N, C-alpha and C positions, 0 to 999 in steps of 0.2 A: 679619280681612279679608284680610291679606297671605297667609294660608294658603290661602284660597279662590282668590285670584288665581294663586298659585303652582301649585295643583293643576289649575286650569283650563288654564293655560299648558302644564303637563306633559302633560295629556290631549290637547291639540291637537297637540303635538309628537309624542307617541306615535302618534296617529292618522295623521299624515302620514308618519312613518317606517315604519309597518307596512304601508302601502298602496303599496309600491314597485311599479313597473311590471315587466312580464315582459320579459326579454331576448328578442331574436329567435333567438339561438342559445345553447345551453348545452353544456358539455363534461363528460363523465363517462368513467370508465375501464371497459373491457371486456376481452375476450380479446385479448392483444397481437399475436397472429398474424393477426388478421382485419383486412382493409381492403376495405370495400364501402359501397354506398349502399342504405339501406333506405328505400323510399317507402311511407309509411303513410297510408292514407285512413281516417280515423275517421268514423263516422256513428252516428246513433241509429236505432231501429227504423223510425220514421216519417220518411220523407225527402221533401224538396221537389224540384222540378224541377232547381234549380241543384245540389243535393247529388248527384243522379243524374248530372248533366252533368259534375261534377268527377271522379267515378269514371270515366265513359266517356272523357273527354278525357285523363285520366292514363293509362289503359290504351292509348288510341290513340297517345299520345306515346311511351310506353315500347316498345310493339310496333313502331312505325314507325321510330324512330330508334335504339333500343338493343336490338335482338333478340339480338345476340351477347353483350352484357353480361348480359342476362337469362338466357341459356342457360348462361353461365359463373358465374352467381350473383354477379357483380360488382355487379349491381343486383337487388334483390328488391322485389316489390310485395305489400303486404298490405292487405286491406280488413277493417276491424275494427269490429264493432258494439259501441259502448260500453255498450249496455243489457244485454249478456250478462254474466253473473257471471264467466265464465272470462276475460273481457277486462278486468276491473276493474284489475288491476295495471298493465298496459301503458297503459291510458287514464289512470291516475293518474300514471304516470311522465312522460307527455307533457302532462298537465293538459288532456286532451281530454274535454269533457263532451257534445259534439255533433259536428257536421261540422267536421273539421279535416284539413289536409293538412300532413304533415311530411316533410322529408328528414332521415334520421338517418345522417350521414356518419361511418363508422367507419374511422379510419386508425390502423393499428398498435394496435388495441384501444381507442383513445380515441374516444368518441362526441361528435359535435357535432350538436345538434338545431337544425334550421332550420325555423321556423314559416312555412309558405307559405299559411296559411289566408286572410289578407286578399287576397292575390293570387288565390287560387283562387275566392273569391266574386266578385271584381271581373271576372275574365276567364272564369269558368266556363261562360258561355253563348256564348262566342266561341271555337270550337275552334281556329281559326288563331292567334289571339293567345295563347290559353292554351298551345298546343303550342310556339309559338315561344319564349315566355318560360321555360316549364318546361324545354325542351330546352337552352336557353342556361345555365340555372342548374345543371342536372345535368352538362353538359359542363364547366362551370367547376369543379365539385366533383370530377369524375372526374380532372381534371388534378392535383389535390392529393393523390390517393391514392398 
């Protein structure tokens, strides 16, 4: 009887520890000479109205407030279909299974992934609020480069 209680307790502990939450940002190493911000808009083949708005508002924000940074490749923007086989590796790297918005801040080759997905869905249909908040976040991250 003690063995069953012990195994049950261990199974519960294992279940809780294996279901750890995802961090908002993760850091990995890359080419040490690179410092830039990659804006990554992941989506599936079939997209809802909000998913399309997220892409449009991200494009608007980048082209309106960061045209020089885009031209100099200090900021890049990629739209990635997670359903395409050639995008499997990058989707897995960012754990994107559907619509997701990430900032991948690369400073001296070290990557910091910032998950903006919750924000994107909450503000996706309000261009003004979306642009204001995304602009502020990108400006803040640019200062760290």
